[in-house]
matplotlib code that plots the C-alpha trace (Angstrom):
import matplotlib.pyplot as plt

x = [82.4, 80.8, 80.2, 76.6, 76.6, 77.8, 75.9, 77.4, 77.5, 79.3, 79.9, 77.6, 76.9, 78.7, 82.0, 84.1, 87.3, 88.3, 85.0, 84.9, 83.5, 86.6, 86.9, 84.0, 82.9, 80.8, 79.5, 79.3, 76.6, 78.5, 79.0, 82.6, 83.8, 85.4, 87.3, 88.1, 90.6, 94.2, 96.9, 98.9, 102.8, 102.6, 104.1, 104.4, 101.6, 101.7, 101.5, 97.9, 96.8, 96.7, 96.6, 94.2, 94.1, 90.7, 89.8, 88.2, 84.8, 84.4, 84.4, 82.1, 79.8, 79.7, 79.2, 76.1, 74.9, 75.0, 73.3, 76.4]
y = [90.0, 93.0, 92.8, 93.1, 89.8, 88.3, 87.3, 88.7, 86.5, 88.6, 92.2, 95.2, 95.9, 99.0, 97.2, 99.8, 98.3, 101.9, 102.1, 99.0, 96.6, 94.2, 91.2, 89.8, 86.3, 86.2, 83.5, 83.5, 82.0, 78.9, 78.4, 79.4, 81.9, 85.3, 86.7, 90.2, 91.0, 92.2, 91.2, 88.3, 87.7, 84.3, 82.9, 83.8, 82.5, 81.0, 83.5, 84.6, 83.9, 85.9, 85.4, 87.3, 87.0, 86.9, 86.1, 83.0, 84.9, 86.1, 82.5, 81.3, 84.2, 83.2, 79.6, 80.7, 82.6, 79.5, 77.4, 75.2]
z = [72.4, 74.1, 77.9, 77.3, 75.7, 79.1, 82.2, 85.1, 87.8, 90.5, 91.5, 91.9, 88.3, 86.9, 85.7, 86.8, 88.7, 89.8, 91.7, 93.9, 91.2, 90.5, 90.4, 88.6, 87.0, 83.4, 81.8, 78.2, 76.0, 75.0, 79.0, 79.3, 81.9, 81.7, 84.6, 85.2, 87.8, 89.0, 86.3, 88.1, 87.3, 89.2, 86.0, 82.1, 80.4, 77.3, 74.2, 73.6, 77.2, 80.5, 84.2, 86.7, 90.4, 92.0, 95.6, 96.8, 97.9, 94.1, 92.9, 95.5, 94.7, 91.1, 92.3, 94.5, 91.3, 89.2, 92.2, 92.6]

ax = plt.figure().add_subplot(projection="3d")
ax.plot(x, y, z, "-o")
ax.set_aspect("equal")
plt.show()
């Protein structure tokens, strides 16, 4: 899936983590979410899964974008 196929809910729009544009929350066409953020080592995720850590404010921004 290409980033262009996702609806961006947070961030300033350039998609470059090295330029203060992370973390981010995206919504897919099917209604699920894709999270871009710092990799977390809080625990070992099952094979095929990964963990990212994002601040509360990023989730709040995504919720506001969705009108929740």
